[in-house]
ZALO-662299 format. One line per 5 residues: number of its first residue (from 1); their letters; for each residue x, y, z of N, C-alpha, C, O. Coordinates in steps of 0.1 Angstrom, whole numbers, plus 5000, padded with zeros to 4 digits. Example, Ala and Ser with C-alpha at 12.3 -4.5 7.8 and 13.67 -1.06 7.14 Angstrom:
1 = as = 5132 4943 5078 5123 4955 5078 5132 4967 5078 5142 4967 5085; 5128 4978 5071 5137 4989 5071 5129 5000 5079 5134 5011 5080
***
This chain:
1 = mrrlv = 1221 8463 7607 1223 8475 7615 1234 8473 7623 1242 8482 7624; 1236 8460 7631 1246 8457 7640 1258 8459 7633 1267 8464 7639; 1261 8454 7617 1273 8458 7612 1276 8471 7610 1287 8475 7613; 1267 8479 7607 1269 8494 7606 1275 8498 7618 1286 8504 7618; 1267 8495 7630 1268 8502 7643 1283 8496 7650 1291 8504 7652
6 = eqdqv = 1286 8482 7652 1295 8476 7659 1309 8475 7651 1320 8477 7656; 1307 8472 7637 1320 8472 7628 1322 8487 7623 1333 8492 7627; 1314 8492 7614 1318 8505 7609 1317 8517 7618 1323 8528 7615; 1309 8515 7630 1310 8528 7639 1303 8539 7636 1307 8550 7639; 1292 8536 7627 1288 8548 7622 1284 8560 7631 1278 8557 7642
11 = aclvs = 1286 8572 7629 1280 8583 7641 1267 8583 7642 1261 8585 7653; 1259 8581 7629 1246 8583 7631 1237 8577 7620 1243 8573 7611; 1224 8575 7620 1217 8568 7607 1209 8582 7606 1206 8590 7615; 1204 8581 7590 1196 8592 7583 1188 8585 7574 1192 8577 7566; 1173 8591 7577 1164 8588 7565 1163 8571 7563 1162 8566 7552
16 = nlgtp = 1164 8564 7575 1162 8550 7571 1146 8549 7569 1137 8554 7576; 1144 8540 7556 1129 8538 7551 1122 8527 7557 1126 8515 7560; 1110 8533 7559 1098 8523 7564 1095 8522 7576 1104 8522 7584; 1084 8521 7579 1078 8518 7593 1084 8503 7601 1091 8503 7611; 1081 8493 7594 1086 8481 7599 1098 8481 7602 1102 8479 7613
21 = tnsai = 1108 8484 7591 1120 8483 7590 1129 8494 7604 1138 8489 7611; 1124 8504 7605 1127 8511 7617 1122 8507 7631 1128 8508 7641; 1108 8502 7631 1105 8494 7640 1114 8482 7644 1116 8479 7656; 1119 8474 7636 1128 8466 7638 1141 8468 7646 1148 8459 7652; 1143 8482 7645 1158 8484 7652 1156 8494 7662 1165 8498 7670
26 = lrytn = 1146 8499 7662 1144 8512 7674 1147 8507 7688 1147 8516 7696; 1148 8493 7692 1152 8492 7706 1168 8492 7708 1175 8498 7716; 1170 8482 7695 1185 8484 7696 1193 8495 7694 1204 8496 7701; 1190 8506 7684 1199 8518 7683 1195 8528 7695 1202 8538 7698; 1184 8525 7702 1183 8533 7712 1191 8528 7727 1196 8536 7735
31 = qrkvp = 1193 8514 7727 1201 8507 7736 1213 8509 7733 1220 8509 7743; 1219 8511 7722 1233 8514 7720 1234 8530 7716 1244 8535 7711; 1225 8536 7720 1224 8553 7719 1234 8554 7706 1246 8557 7707; 1227 8551 7695 1230 8556 7681 1220 8566 7677 1208 8562 7677; 1222 8578 7675 1208 8585 7666 1205 8578 7656 1213 8573 7649
36 = nlfps = 1192 8578 7654 1185 8574 7645 1179 8585 7639 1168 8587 7642; 1184 8594 7629 1177 8606 7627 1167 8607 7614 1170 8602 7603; 1154 8614 7616 1148 8617 7607 1141 8603 7595 1142 8605 7583; 1135 8592 7601 1133 8584 7596 1123 8584 7583 1114 8593 7585; 1122 8579 7574 1116 8580 7562 1101 8574 7564 1097 8564 7557
41 = tgadk = 1093 8579 7573 1082 8573 7578 1076 8582 7590 1083 8586 7599; 1064 8586 7587 1058 8594 7599 1050 8587 7607 1039 8592 7610; 1055 8576 7610 1048 8568 7625 1049 8574 7637 1060 8574 7642; 1040 8578 7643 1039 8584 7656 1050 8579 7665 1055 8588 7672; 1053 8569 7665 1061 8563 7678 1075 8570 7676 1083 8569 7685
46 = wsnyr = 1079 8578 7664 1093 8584 7664 1093 8596 7676 1102 8600 7682; 1079 8599 7676 1080 8613 7687 1079 8610 7701 1076 8618 7710; 1083 8595 7704 1079 8591 7719 1096 8594 7725 1104 8585 7724; 1099 8604 7729 1110 8610 7734 1116 8604 7745 1127 8603 7748; 1104 8599 7753 1107 8593 7766 1112 8581 7766 1122 8578 7773
51 = eypwt = 1106 8572 7760 1111 8555 7756 1123 8557 7745 1130 8548 7746; 1125 8565 7737 1132 8562 7726 1138 8578 7725 1131 8585 7718; 1147 8582 7731 1155 8594 7728 1163 8597 7719 1166 8608 7716; 1167 8586 7712 1178 8585 7702 1170 8583 7689 1176 8578 7679; 1157 8585 7687 1150 8583 7673 1141 8599 7674 1134 8605 7682
56 = igfpp = 1145 8602 7662 1135 8616 7662 1128 8616 7649 1135 8610 7641; 1118 8620 7645 1110 8619 7632 1113 8632 7623 1119 8642 7626; 1107 8629 7611 1111 8640 7601 1095 8645 7595 1089 8656 7598; 1090 8635 7586 1077 8639 7582 1066 8640 7591 1067 8635 7602; 1056 8646 7589 1044 8649 7598 1037 8637 7603 1032 8629 7595
61 = syrie = 1036 8636 7617 1031 8621 7619 1019 8617 7612 1011 8625 7608; 1017 8605 7611 1005 8598 7603 0992 8603 7613 0980 8607 7609; 0996 8602 7624 0983 8602 7633 0978 8620 7631 0966 8622 7630; 0985 8627 7630 0983 8640 7629 0977 8643 7619 0968 8651 7619; 0981 8636 7604 0974 8637 7592 0964 8634 7593 0956 8642 7589
66 = aqiya = 0958 8620 7598 0946 8615 7601 0935 8625 7608 0923 8626 7605; 0942 8631 7617 0931 8642 7627 0931 8650 7616 0919 8650 7613; 0938 8659 7608 0935 8665 7596 0924 8662 7588 0915 8671 7586; 0923 8651 7582 0916 8645 7574 0903 8645 7581 0893 8650 7575; 0901 8641 7591 0888 8638 7598 0881 8650 7598 0869 8653 7594
71 = rymle = 0889 8658 7604 0882 8673 7608 0875 8678 7595 0865 8685 7594; 0884 8675 7583 0880 8682 7572 0866 8675 7565 0858 8681 7559; 0867 8662 7567 0857 8653 7564 0843 8659 7571 0833 8659 7564; 0843 8663 7582 0832 8666 7593 0830 8681 7592 0819 8686 7595; 0838 8688 7587 0833 8703 7580 0826 8703 7566 0819 8712 7563
76 = vnraa = 0830 8691 7558 0821 8690 7545 0808 8685 7548 0799 8691 7542; 0805 8675 7558 0797 8670 7560 0795 8666 7576 0799 8655 7580; 0788 8673 7584 0790 8670 7597 0784 8655 7599 0788 8648 7609; 0777 8651 7593 0771 8636 7594 0779 8626 7586 0773 8615 7583; 0790 8627 7583 0800 8619 7572 0801 8605 7581 0802 8604 7593
81 = riail = 0800 8596 7573 0800 8582 7575 0816 8579 7570 0819 8579 7558; 0824 8576 7578 0837 8576 7574 0844 8561 7569 0843 8552 7577; 0848 8559 7560 0857 8545 7558 0870 8545 7557 0875 8553 7549; 0877 8537 7565 0894 8537 7564 0898 8525 7558 0893 8515 7562; 0907 8524 7546 0915 8517 7542 0927 8518 7545 0933 8528 7541
86 = yqndd = 0933 8507 7553 0946 8508 7559 0955 8497 7560 0949 8486 7563; 0969 8498 7559 0978 8490 7557 0978 8482 7573 0977 8488 7584; 0978 8469 7572 0980 8463 7587 0990 8463 7595 0995 8452 7599; 0996 8476 7597 1007 8475 7607 1005 8487 7613 0995 8494 7613; 1019 8491 7618 1021 8503 7628 1015 8516 7617 1005 8524 7619
91 = fgrdy = 1021 8517 7607 1017 8527 7596 1000 8531 7594 0994 8541 7596; 0996 8519 7591 0979 8521 7591 0973 8524 7604 0964 8532 7604; 0977 8519 7614 0969 8517 7626 0971 8533 7633 0964 8537 7642; 0982 8542 7628 0983 8553 7630 0969 8561 7625 0962 8569 7632; 0966 8559 7612 0954 8567 7608 0944 8563 7615 0937 8572 7619
96 = vngvr = 0939 8552 7620 0927 8546 7626 0927 8553 7641 0916 8554 7647; 0941 8558 7646 0940 8565 7660 0938 8579 7658 0933 8586 7667; 0943 8585 7646 0942 8598 7644 0923 8602 7645 0917 8611 7651; 0919 8595 7637 0904 8596 7634 0897 8592 7645 0886 8597 7646; 0900 8586 7653 0894 8580 7669 0896 8591 7676 0887 8594 7685
101 = dvlge = 0907 8600 7675 0912 8613 7682 0902 8624 7680 0900 8632 7689; 0895 8624 7669 0885 8638 7666 0873 8631 7667 0865 8637 7673; 0869 8617 7663 0854 8613 7666 0853 8609 7682 0843 8613 7687; 0861 8603 7691 0860 8602 7702 0848 8589 7703 0849 8579 7695; 0839 8590 7710 0831 8583 7715 0821 8578 7702 0814 8567 7702
106 = rfdqv = 0821 8587 7692 0814 8581 7677 0821 8574 7669 0817 8569 7658; 0833 8572 7673 0839 8562 7662 0835 8551 7657 0834 8549 7645; 0829 8543 7669 0823 8530 7663 0813 8528 7657 0810 8518 7651; 0804 8543 7659 0793 8543 7651 0794 8548 7638 0786 8544 7629; 0803 8556 7635 0804 8562 7620 0815 8561 7613 0819 8570 7605
111 = vklat = 0825 8547 7617 0837 8547 7610 0834 8529 7607 0828 8521 7615; 0839 8525 7594 0840 8514 7591 0854 8511 7584 0859 8517 7574; 0858 8500 7591 0875 8497 7586 0876 8485 7578 0868 8476 7579; 0887 8485 7571 0891 8477 7561 0907 8475 7559 0914 8485 7557; 0911 8465 7560 0928 8463 7559 0932 8457 7549 0924 8450 7542
116 = yestd = 0945 8458 7546 0953 8449 7534 0967 8449 7538 0974 8459 7543; 0972 8436 7534 0986 8433 7537 0996 8439 7526 0993 8438 7514; 1005 8444 7530 1018 8450 7520 1019 8440 7510 1024 8444 7499; 1015 8427 7510 1020 8417 7500 1007 8414 7491 1008 8406 7481; 0996 8420 7495 0983 8415 7486 0986 8423 7472 0991 8434 7470
121 = ptids = 0982 8412 7462 0980 8419 7452 0974 8429 7444 0978 8435 7434; 0962 8433 7453 0953 8443 7449 0946 8444 7464 0948 8437 7474; 0937 8457 7463 0929 8460 7472 0915 8463 7468 0908 8471 7474; 0909 8456 7458 0897 8457 7450 0887 8455 7459 0878 8463 7462; 0889 8440 7465 0875 8436 7472 0872 8445 7483 0861 8447 7487
126 = qligl = 0885 8450 7490 0883 8460 7504 0874 8471 7497 0862 8473 7501; 0877 8477 7487 0872 8491 7484 0857 8488 7480 0848 8496 7482; 0852 8475 7473 0838 8472 7470 0832 8470 7483 0821 8474 7485; 0839 8464 7495 0832 8461 7506 0829 8473 7514 0820 8474 7522; 0838 8484 7512 0837 8496 7521 0825 8502 7513 0816 8505 7520
131 = qatga = 0825 8505 7501 0816 8509 7489 0800 8508 7498 0792 8516 7501; 0800 8494 7500 0788 8484 7504 0782 8490 7520 0770 8489 7524; 0792 8496 7525 0788 8503 7540 0782 8514 7537 0781 8519 7548; 0777 8522 7528 0774 8534 7527 0781 8546 7530 0776 8557 7530; 0794 8542 7533 0801 8555 7538 0801 8565 7526 0800 8561 7514
136 = dalvl = 0803 8577 7530 0805 8588 7521 0819 8595 7518 0822 8603 7509; 0827 8591 7530 0841 8598 7528 0851 8587 7534 0847 8580 7543; 0862 8585 7528 0873 8576 7527 0887 8582 7529 0892 8590 7522; 0891 8576 7540 0905 8577 7541 0917 8568 7535 0918 8557 7541; 0924 8569 7526 0933 8558 7520 0945 8561 7526 0951 8571 7522
141 = avtak = 0949 8552 7537 0960 8551 7542 0970 8539 7537 0974 8529 7543; 0973 8542 7527 0981 8532 7516 0992 8537 7511 0993 8549 7511; 1003 8529 7508 1013 8533 7499 1011 8534 7484 1001 8530 7478; 1021 8538 7478 1017 8546 7464 1012 8535 7454 1003 8538 7445; 1019 8522 7456 1012 8513 7445 0997 8510 7450 0988 8507 7442
146 = fgsqa = 0995 8510 7462 0980 8509 7464 0974 8522 7462 0962 8521 7461; 0979 8532 7463 0972 8544 7459 0969 8545 7445 0958 8550 7444; 0973 8542 7435 0970 8541 7422 0962 8531 7420 0952 8534 7414; 0964 8518 7425 0950 8508 7426 0937 8514 7426 0928 8514 7418; 0940 8522 7442 0924 8527 7449 0921 8537 7439 0909 8534 7435
151 = irklh = 0925 8548 7433 0921 8557 7423 0914 8550 7410 0904 8554 7405; 0921 8541 7408 0916 8534 7395 0904 8528 7398 0894 8531 7391; 0901 8518 7409 0891 8513 7414 0880 8520 7415 0869 8517 7410; 0882 8534 7426 0870 8539 7428 0864 8546 7415 0852 8546 7414; 0871 8550 7404 0868 8553 7395 0858 8544 7386 0848 8548 7380
156 = diqwr = 0864 8529 7386 0854 8521 7379 0840 8517 7383 0830 8516 7376; 0843 8515 7399 0829 8515 7403 0823 8524 7408 0816 8521 7418; 0824 8537 7403 0819 8549 7404 0812 8549 7419 0800 8549 7422; 0825 8549 7425 0824 8556 7441 0830 8571 7441 0842 8574 7438; 0822 8578 7446 0828 8591 7448 0826 8596 7460 0820 8607 7461
161 = pttci = 0832 8588 7474 0833 8595 7485 0843 8610 7485 0852 8612 7477; 0840 8617 7496 0851 8625 7499 0864 8618 7502 0865 8613 7514; 0873 8616 7495 0885 8610 7498 0898 8618 7499 0902 8627 7491; 0906 8613 7511 0917 8620 7515 0926 8608 7516 0923 8597 7522; 0940 8610 7508 0949 8598 7506 0962 8604 7512 0967 8615 7509
166 = hygan = 0968 8595 7520 0981 8595 7528 0992 8605 7520 0994 8601 7509; 0997 8614 7523 1007 8622 7518 1019 8615 7509 1024 8619 7499; 1022 8601 7518 1033 8596 7509 1027 8586 7497 1034 8578 7491; 1012 8589 7494 1008 8584 7483 1001 8592 7472 0992 8589 7465; 1007 8606 7472 1000 8617 7465 1008 8623 7453 1005 8633 7447
171 = svgvv = 1021 8613 7451 1030 8619 7439 1021 8620 7426 1012 8612 7423; 1023 8630 7420 1019 8630 7405 1023 8621 7398 1016 8615 7391; 1037 8620 7398 1042 8612 7387 1044 8596 7393 1044 8586 7385; 1045 8596 7401 1043 8582 7410 1030 8572 7409 1030 8561 7405; 1020 8581 7414 1008 8574 7417 0996 8581 7407 0988 8573 7401
176 = lqpag = 0995 8594 7405 0982 8597 7399 0984 8597 7382 0974 8595 7375; 0998 8598 7378 0999 8594 7366 0994 8582 7359 0987 8581 7349; 1000 8568 7368 0998 8555 7364 0984 8553 7367 0979 8543 7362; 0977 8561 7374 0961 8557 7378 0954 8562 7367 0945 8556 7363; 0958 8576 7361 0950 8585 7352 0948 8594 7357 0940 8592 7367
181 = lekai = 0952 8606 7356 0951 8620 7361 0936 8624 7362 0932 8632 7371; 0928 8619 7352 0914 8622 7352 0907 8617 7361 0896 8622 7364; 0910 8605 7367 0903 8595 7377 0907 8602 7389 0898 8601 7398; 0916 8608 7391 0919 8614 7404 0914 8628 7408 0918 8634 7418; 0905 8633 7400 0899 8646 7401 0892 8646 7414 0885 8637 7417
186 = gltta = 0893 8655 7421 0887 8658 7437 0892 8649 7447 0886 8645 7456; 0905 8645 7445 0914 8637 7454 0919 8646 7462 0926 8655 7457; 0919 8646 7476 0924 8653 7484 0933 8651 7495 0928 8644 7504; 0947 8656 7497 0955 8652 7502 0961 8664 7513 0956 8675 7514; 0973 8659 7521 0978 8671 7527 0994 8672 7523 1000 8662 7522
191 = aymkd = 0999 8684 7521 1010 8686 7517 1017 8696 7528 1011 8704 7536; 1031 8694 7528 1040 8701 7537 1054 8703 7528 1063 8710 7532; 1055 8697 7515 1065 8701 7507 1060 8708 7494 1048 8706 7492; 1067 8716 7488 1061 8722 7473 1061 8710 7463 1071 8703 7464; 1051 8707 7453 1049 8699 7446 1058 8704 7432 1058 8715 7426
196 = ptdpe = 1065 8692 7429 1075 8697 7417 1066 8700 7403 1071 8706 7393; 1054 8696 7403 1049 8695 7393 1039 8707 7390 1033 8709 7380; 1040 8713 7400 1029 8728 7405 1038 8739 7396 1050 8740 7398; 1032 8747 7385 1036 8757 7379 1041 8769 7390 1051 8776 7389; 1031 8769 7400 1034 8780 7411 1048 8783 7414 1054 8793 7415
201 = waedp = 1054 8769 7415 1071 8768 7419 1081 8770 7409 1093 8767 7410; 1075 8775 7396 1084 8775 7384 1098 8783 7385 1108 8781 7381; 1094 8795 7393 1104 8804 7395 1108 8806 7410 1114 8816 7414; 1103 8795 7417 1106 8797 7433 1120 8796 7435 1126 8786 7430; 1127 8804 7442 1142 8801 7443 1144 8788 7449 1154 8782 7445
206 = gmkew = 1134 8780 7460 1139 8771 7468 1140 8760 7457 1150 8753 7456; 1127 8758 7448 1128 8747 7437 1138 8750 7426 1142 8739 7421; 1143 8760 7422 1150 8763 7412 1164 8757 7420 1173 8750 7413; 1166 8759 7432 1177 8754 7438 1177 8738 7437 1187 8731 7433; 1166 8734 7442 1165 8716 7438 1168 8714 7425 1178 8708 7420
211 = rgfmv = 1158 8720 7417 1162 8715 7401 1176 8715 7397 1180 8707 7389; 1185 8728 7402 1198 8727 7399 1205 8715 7405 1214 8710 7398; 1203 8712 7416 1208 8699 7422 1206 8689 7414 1216 8684 7409; 1194 8684 7411 1191 8674 7402 1197 8673 7388 1200 8661 7384; 1200 8686 7380 1207 8688 7370 1222 8684 7371 1226 8676 7363
216 = rympe = 1227 8687 7379 1238 8683 7384 1245 8669 7388 1255 8663 7384; 1236 8665 7397 1240 8653 7404 1232 8642 7399 1237 8631 7398; 1218 8645 7395 1209 8634 7393 1203 8637 7381 1191 8638 7382; 1208 8638 7368 1201 8642 7356 1192 8632 7350 1183 8635 7342; 1194 8620 7354 1180 8610 7351 1170 8610 7359 1159 8604 7357
221 = gdltd = 1171 8617 7370 1159 8618 7376 1147 8624 7374 1147 8636 7369; 1133 8618 7376 1122 8623 7374 1116 8634 7379 1110 8632 7389; 1116 8648 7375 1116 8659 7380 1100 8660 7383 1096 8669 7390; 1092 8650 7379 1077 8652 7386 1077 8641 7398 1065 8638 7401; 1085 8634 7404 1086 8625 7411 1089 8632 7427 1100 8636 7430
226 = anyvy = 1079 8634 7435 1083 8642 7445 1091 8635 7459 1094 8641 7469; 1092 8624 7456 1104 8614 7464 1118 8622 7466 1124 8624 7476; 1122 8627 7452 1132 8637 7450 1135 8650 7460 1145 8655 7464; 1120 8656 7461 1121 8668 7468 1124 8663 7481 1132 8668 7488; 1117 8652 7483 1115 8647 7500 1131 8643 7503 1136 8647 7513
231 = gysva = 1137 8634 7492 1150 8633 7499 1159 8645 7500 1163 8648 7511; 1160 8650 7491 1167 8664 7492 1161 8673 7505 1170 8679 7510; 1152 8675 7511 1148 8682 7520 1153 8677 7533 1154 8684 7543; 1155 8662 7533 1161 8655 7544 1175 8658 7546 1180 8662 7556; 1182 8657 7533 1195 8662 7533 1197 8677 7540 1204 8679 7550
236 = rlmhh = 1192 8684 7534 1193 8699 7537 1191 8699 7552 1201 8702 7557; 1181 8696 7559 1181 8694 7573 1193 8687 7580 1197 8692 7590; 1199 8676 7575 1211 8669 7579 1222 8677 7577 1231 8678 7585; 1223 8684 7567 1235 8695 7565 1233 8705 7577 1243 8708 7584; 1220 8711 7581 1220 8720 7590 1223 8713 7604 1225 8721 7613
241 = vlqhc = 1222 8701 7606 1224 8697 7618 1240 8695 7619 1244 8697 7631; 1247 8692 7612 1260 8689 7610 1268 8703 7612 1277 8704 7620; 1261 8713 7605 1267 8724 7605 1268 8733 7621 1276 8742 7625; 1257 8729 7627 1255 8734 7642 1259 8724 7650 1255 8725 7662; 1266 8713 7647 1278 8704 7654 1290 8711 7658 1297 8709 7667
246 = gqdfs = 1292 8722 7648 1305 8727 7652 1318 8715 7650 1319 8708 7640; 1327 8714 7660 1337 8704 7659 1336 8690 7665 1344 8681 7665; 1321 8693 7672 1318 8679 7681 1309 8671 7671 1297 8674 7669; 1315 8660 7665 1304 8653 7661 1303 8640 7667 1303 8630 7660; 1303 8639 7679 1300 8626 7688 1285 8625 7687 1278 8634 7684
251 = renim = 1282 8613 7689 1268 8609 7688 1259 8617 7696 1248 8621 7693; 1264 8620 7709 1256 8629 7719 1253 8642 7715 1243 8648 7719; 1261 8647 7708 1261 8661 7702 1251 8663 7690 1242 8672 7689; 1255 8653 7681 1245 8651 7670 1231 8651 7674 1224 8660 7671; 1227 8643 7681 1213 8639 7687 1209 8651 7693 1197 8654 7691
256 = rqaas = 1219 8661 7701 1216 8671 7709 1207 8683 7697 1196 8688 7697; 1219 8684 7687 1216 8693 7676 1201 8689 7670 1192 8698 7669; 1201 8677 7666 1186 8674 7657 1175 8677 7668 1164 8681 7665; 1179 8676 7681 1169 8677 7693 1165 8693 7695 1157 8695 7705; 1170 8702 7687 1174 8717 7691 1171 8724 7681 1176 8736 7681
261 = lqdve = 1162 8721 7669 1159 8727 7656 1151 8741 7662 1143 8740 7671; 1154 8752 7658 1145 8764 7660 1141 8770 7646 1149 8776 7640; 1130 8770 7642 1124 8778 7631 1134 8776 7619 1140 8785 7613; 1135 8763 7616 1146 8758 7604 1135 8759 7591 1125 8752 7590; 1138 8766 7583 1133 8769 7571 1140 8760 7559 1152 8762 7557
266 = lptml = 1134 8754 7552 1140 8742 7541 1133 8750 7529 1121 8754 7528; 1145 8752 7519 1138 8758 7506 1128 8749 7500 1121 8755 7492; 1126 8739 7502 1114 8728 7496 1101 8727 7505 1091 8722 7502; 1102 8732 7516 1089 8733 7523 1080 8744 7519 1083 8755 7514; 1065 8740 7520 1054 8751 7518 1058 8763 7526 1064 8761 7537
271 = pgirl = 1056 8776 7522 1058 8788 7530 1050 8786 7543 1039 8781 7545; 1058 8793 7553 1052 8790 7568 1055 8780 7574 1053 8779 7587; 1059 8772 7568 1064 8759 7574 1077 8759 7580 1086 8761 7573; 1078 8758 7592 1094 8759 7600 1092 8746 7610 1082 8742 7616; 1108 8740 7609 1109 8729 7618 1112 8734 7629 1119 8744 7630
276 = nsspt = 1107 8726 7640 1111 8730 7655 1112 8718 7664 1101 8712 7665; 1124 8714 7672 1122 8702 7680 1131 8708 7693 1138 8717 7692; 1129 8699 7704 1131 8701 7716 1135 8688 7721 1135 8678 7713; 1138 8687 7734 1142 8676 7741 1127 8666 7744 1126 8654 7746; 1116 8677 7744 1103 8671 7747 1094 8671 7734 1082 8668 7735
281 = nyrpi = 1100 8677 7720 1091 8676 7709 1098 8669 7699 1107 8676 7693; 1097 8659 7695 1101 8651 7685 1095 8652 7671 1100 8646 7661; 1085 8661 7672 1078 8661 7657 1083 8676 7655 1081 8686 7661; 1092 8674 7642 1096 8687 7639 1087 8693 7629 1087 8705 7628; 1080 8687 7621 1071 8691 7613 1056 8689 7618 1051 8678 7618
286 = rqmql = 1047 8700 7622 1032 8699 7627 1026 8701 7617 1018 8693 7615; 1027 8711 7607 1017 8720 7599 1016 8713 7586 1026 8708 7580; 1005 8712 7583 1002 8708 7566 0993 8716 7562 0986 8722 7570; 0990 8718 7548 0979 8722 7542 0973 8714 7532 0978 8706 7525; 0959 8717 7533 0951 8707 7524 0952 8712 7511 0952 8724 7508
291 = qrwtg = 0952 8702 7501 0951 8702 7484 0943 8694 7480 0940 8683 7484; 0938 8700 7469 0929 8691 7459 0934 8690 7448 0940 8699 7443; 0931 8676 7440 0933 8677 7427 0925 8682 7416 0913 8681 7418; 0930 8688 7406 0919 8693 7395 0919 8686 7383 0910 8688 7375; 0926 8678 7381 0930 8669 7371 0943 8675 7361 0947 8669 7351
296 = rlyer = 0948 8687 7366 0960 8690 7362 0970 8697 7372 0982 8701 7368; 0966 8698 7384 0977 8702 7395 0968 8701 7407 0955 8701 7407; 0976 8700 7419 0970 8701 7429 0967 8719 7438 0976 8727 7441; 0954 8718 7440 0952 8733 7444 0950 8732 7460 0941 8726 7466; 0962 8742 7464 0959 8743 7478 0947 8750 7485 0944 8761 7481
301 = fgplv = 0942 8746 7493 0930 8758 7500 0932 8756 7514 0938 8747 7520; 0924 8767 7519 0925 8766 7534 0938 8773 7540 0945 8779 7531; 0942 8773 7553 0954 8777 7560 0962 8765 7565 0957 8753 7566; 0975 8770 7567 0982 8756 7574 0974 8753 7587 0968 8760 7594; 0975 8738 7588 0965 8733 7596 0974 8725 7605 0985 8722 7601
306 = egaiv = 0971 8721 7617 0982 8715 7629 0971 8705 7636 0961 8709 7640; 0975 8694 7635 0970 8685 7646 0972 8684 7660 0983 8688 7665; 0964 8680 7668 0964 8682 7682 0971 8671 7687 0967 8660 7685; 0983 8675 7694 0993 8665 7699 0988 8658 7709 0981 8663 7718; 0990 8644 7708 0986 8633 7716 0997 8627 7725 0995 8617 7733
***
């Protein structure tokens, strides 16, 4: 990163991947006043405009996502006993904080926790331990590899809690197919992008635009992999920011435009989702919709929902 900033003198950074990697450069890029735009991670810290005004998020905050899951679980069962399996880092801890936001003082009474390290070979023992607690609801704050493992293991041990999985680990092509589509039936997740495997979007103009891009520039790409939709979405947003820079591509103006989004609609977002930002709002996407895997596709249900801003 020092080489990019100090030698190459890049104007800005776009869509850097990962919570730990972006955390490692957070202070440096802000001290150097280099825009770090739309990191590919929903860690809630990217919304901290007071301490880190040169870093702005893109995907919905993990903390907000966890709030949505907790409220849903309590709607299903007011007396739900919730288990959370989470990665032992800032990514995972955002989910603990989001569930705590909803439960408040009840958190310690009704929530059981288990962690895993990103280097762990499996999460089997953690799931078996959580099953033994008697929990009837489960939040999987996991990455794609462990998402597939969790789906298989839950099926193998015949544990059927109300299960919500992190939106970054819900891809049909990357997570569900390797695990077994039938093993994921009933799995609930939150969405803000259109699912490339959903036939509802077969004739959708926005997704036809995305597929046309893929055919032209990435014909080898897997059209069932939602990560391609994600990358295209961020690129379209960055294009919007640069267009609004006019002829001023200074770091200051690039950051100013990224923090001035007004009802931006991207062709790959779910209907009704608009991106907004301001100098005091670094969470451009706040709305999501719950969806449940049927064995063939994700079936969306309920209205767009929004987490409480903390």
